[in-house]
C-alpha positions, 0 to 999 in steps of 0.5 A: 500500500505504501507505493499507492500513497507515495505515487498518489494513485488514490488522487487519480480521477476515475480510479478505485483502490482496493485492498485484498486482505486475509485475516486483516492483513493486506495481501495485494493492492488493486487499482481499478479504472472506473471508466473501463472497470478493468484492473490496471494493476494489482500487486503485493508487498514490494510490487510482487504478485502473491499466490492469490494474485490471479484469484484477486483479479478474477474476483474484481473482474467478476464483480465489475457489474456490482462496482458499476451499480454502486457507482450509480447508487 
C-alpha cells in the first residue's frame, strides 16, 4: 500500500483502490479504472504478485457489474 500513497494513485480521477486482505492483513493492492472497470494493476508487498494474485483479479473482474451499480447508487 505504501507505493499507492507515495505515487498518489488514490488522487487519480476515475480510479478505485482496493485492498485484498486475509485475516486483516493486506495481501495485494488493486487499482481499478472506473471508466473501463478493468484492473490496471494489482500487486503485493514490494510490487510482487502473491499466490492469490490471479484469484484477486478474477474476483474484481467478476464483480465489475456490482462496482458499476454502486457507482450509480
